[in-house]
C-alpha positions as a Markdown table, in Angstrom:
| # | Residue | x | y | z |
|---|---|---|---|---|
| 1 | Unk | 0.0 | 0.0 | 0.0 |
| 2 | Unk | 0.9 | 3.6 | -0.3 |
| 3 | Unk | 0.2 | 6.9 | 1.4 |
| 4 | Unk | -3.2 | 7.8 | -0.1 |
| 5 | Unk | -4.8 | 11.2 | -0.3 |
| 6 | Unk | -8.0 | 13.0 | -0.2 |
| 7 | Unk | -8.6 | 16.0 | -2.5 |
| 8 | Unk | -11.9 | 17.7 | -2.1 |
| 9 | Unk | -12.9 | 19.3 | -5.4 |
| 10 | Unk | -16.0 | 21.3 | -4.9 |
| 11 | Unk | -18.1 | 19.0 | -2.7 |
| 12 | Unk | -17.0 | 15.6 | -4.0 |
| 13 | Unk | -13.9 | 14.0 | -2.5 |
| 14 | Unk | -11.4 | 12.6 | -5.0 |
| 15 | Unk | -9.7 | 9.6 | -3.4 |
| 16 | Unk | -6.2 | 8.3 | -4.5 |
| 17 | Unk | -3.9 | 5.6 | -3.2 |
| 18 | Unk | -0.9 | 3.7 | -4.5 |
| 19 | Unk | -1.6 | 0.0 | -4.0 |
| 20 | Unk | -0.1 | -3.0 | -5.6 |
| 21 | Unk | -2.7 | -5.7 | -6.0 |
| 22 | Unk | -3.0 | -9.2 | -7.3 |
| 23 | Unk | -5.0 | -9.7 | -10.5 |
| 24 | Unk | -8.8 | -9.8 | -9.7 |
| 25 | Unk | -8.6 | -7.6 | -6.6 |
| 26 | Unk | -10.1 | -4.2 | -6.3 |
| 27 | Unk | -9.5 | -1.3 | -4.0 |
| 28 | Unk | -12.4 | 0.4 | -2.1 |
| 29 | Unk | -12.8 | 3.2 | 0.4 |
| 30 | Unk | -14.9 | 2.2 | 3.4 |
| 31 | Unk | -15.8 | 4.4 | 6.3 |
| 32 | Unk | -18.4 | 6.1 | 8.6 |
| 33 | Unk | -19.5 | 8.7 | 6.0 |
| 34 | Unk | -22.5 | 7.6 | 3.9 |
| 35 | Unk | -20.5 | 8.1 | 0.7 |
| 36 | Unk | -18.1 | 5.4 | 1.9 |
| 37 | Unk | -20.8 | 2.9 | 2.8 |
| 38 | Unk | -21.2 | 3.3 | 6.6 |
| 39 | Unk | -18.4 | 0.8 | 7.2 |
| 40 | Unk | -20.0 | -1.8 | 5.0 |
| 41 | Unk | -17.4 | -2.9 | 2.4 |
| 42 | Unk | -20.1 | -4.0 | 0.0 |
| 43 | Unk | -21.3 | -0.4 | -0.1 |
| 44 | Unk | -17.9 | 1.3 | -0.1 |
| 45 | Unk | -16.6 | 3.6 | -2.9 |
| 46 | Unk | -15.0 | 1.5 | -5.7 |
| 47 | Unk | -11.7 | 2.9 | -6.9 |
| 48 | Unk | -10.4 | 2.2 | -10.4 |
| 49 | Unk | -7.0 | 1.9 | -12.1 |
| 50 | Unk | -5.7 | 1.4 | -15.6 |
| 51 | Unk | -2.7 | 0.0 | -17.3 |
| 52 | Unk | -1.2 | 3.5 | -17.5 |
| 53 | Unk | -2.1 | 4.5 | -14.0 |
| 54 | Unk | -1.4 | 1.3 | -12.0 |
| 55 | Unk | -0.5 | 1.0 | -9.1 |
| 56 | Unk | -2.5 | 4.3 | -8.5 |
| 57 | Unk | -6.2 | 3.7 | -7.7 |
| 58 | Unk | -8.6 | 6.6 | -7.8 |
| 59 | Unk | -12.2 | 7.5 | -7.6 |
| 60 | Unk | -14.6 | 10.4 | -6.9 |
| 61 | Unk | -17.5 | 10.0 | -4.6 |
| 62 | Unk | -20.7 | 11.5 | -6.0 |
| 63 | Unk | -22.2 | 12.1 | -2.5 |
| 64 | Unk | -21.7 | 15.7 | -1.6 |
| 65 | Unk | -19.6 | 16.4 | 1.6 |
| 66 | Unk | -21.0 | 18.7 | 4.2 |
| 67 | Unk | -19.2 | 20.5 | 6.9 |
| 68 | Unk | -20.5 | 17.9 | 9.4 |
| 69 | Unk | -18.7 | 15.2 | 7.4 |
| 70 | Unk | -15.3 | 16.8 | 8.0 |
| 71 | Unk | -13.2 | 14.4 | 10.1 |
| 72 | Unk | -15.2 | 11.3 | 9.2 |
| 73 | Unk | -13.0 | 8.2 | 9.5 |
| 74 | Unk | -12.3 | 5.7 | 6.7 |
| 75 | Unk | -9.9 | 3.0 | 5.5 |
| 76 | Unk | -8.8 | 1.6 | 2.2 |
| 77 | Unk | -9.6 | -2.0 | 1.7 |
| 78 | Unk | -8.8 | -4.7 | -1.0 |
| 79 | Unk | -11.5 | -7.1 | -2.0 |
| 80 | Unk | -10.8 | -10.2 | -4.0 |
| 81 | Unk | -13.0 | -12.0 | -6.6 |
| 82 | Unk | -14.5 | -14.1 | -3.8 |
| 83 | Unk | -15.6 | -11.1 | -1.7 |
| 84 | Unk | -12.9 | -11.5 | 0.9 |
| 85 | Unk | -12.0 | -8.1 | 2.4 |
| 86 | Unk | -8.5 | -7.1 | 3.5 |
| 87 | Unk | -8.5 | -4.0 | 5.7 |
| 88 | Unk | -5.5 | -1.7 | 5.7 |
| 89 | Unk | -3.5 | -1.9 | 8.9 |
| 90 | Unk | -3.1 | 1.0 | 11.3 |
| 91 | Unk | -5.4 | 3.7 | 12.6 |
| 92 | Unk | -8.3 | 5.0 | 10.6 |
| 93 | Unk | -7.8 | 7.9 | 8.2 |
| 94 | Unk | -9.8 | 11.1 | 8.4 |
| 95 | Unk | -11.5 | 13.3 | 5.7 |
């Protein structure tokens, strides 16, 4: 995994992280904010990558942020083709 960042453009957060993954795995953002699925990995924000961008994963959440959402906690997770979730280690990140 890599550092990861949050860039708020307008009211929609752009999420980025450098993560080397095995083929078939996807990276998601899961957290307390409703845009990140309320800690349910199945409802988290799916990130995407491409051959030219890998290992950078990125995605923009369409749910608008409000001032009350500032400081919401989240983590990056990897999900394999069987639905097994691997949570990033360490403390939660914050918006």
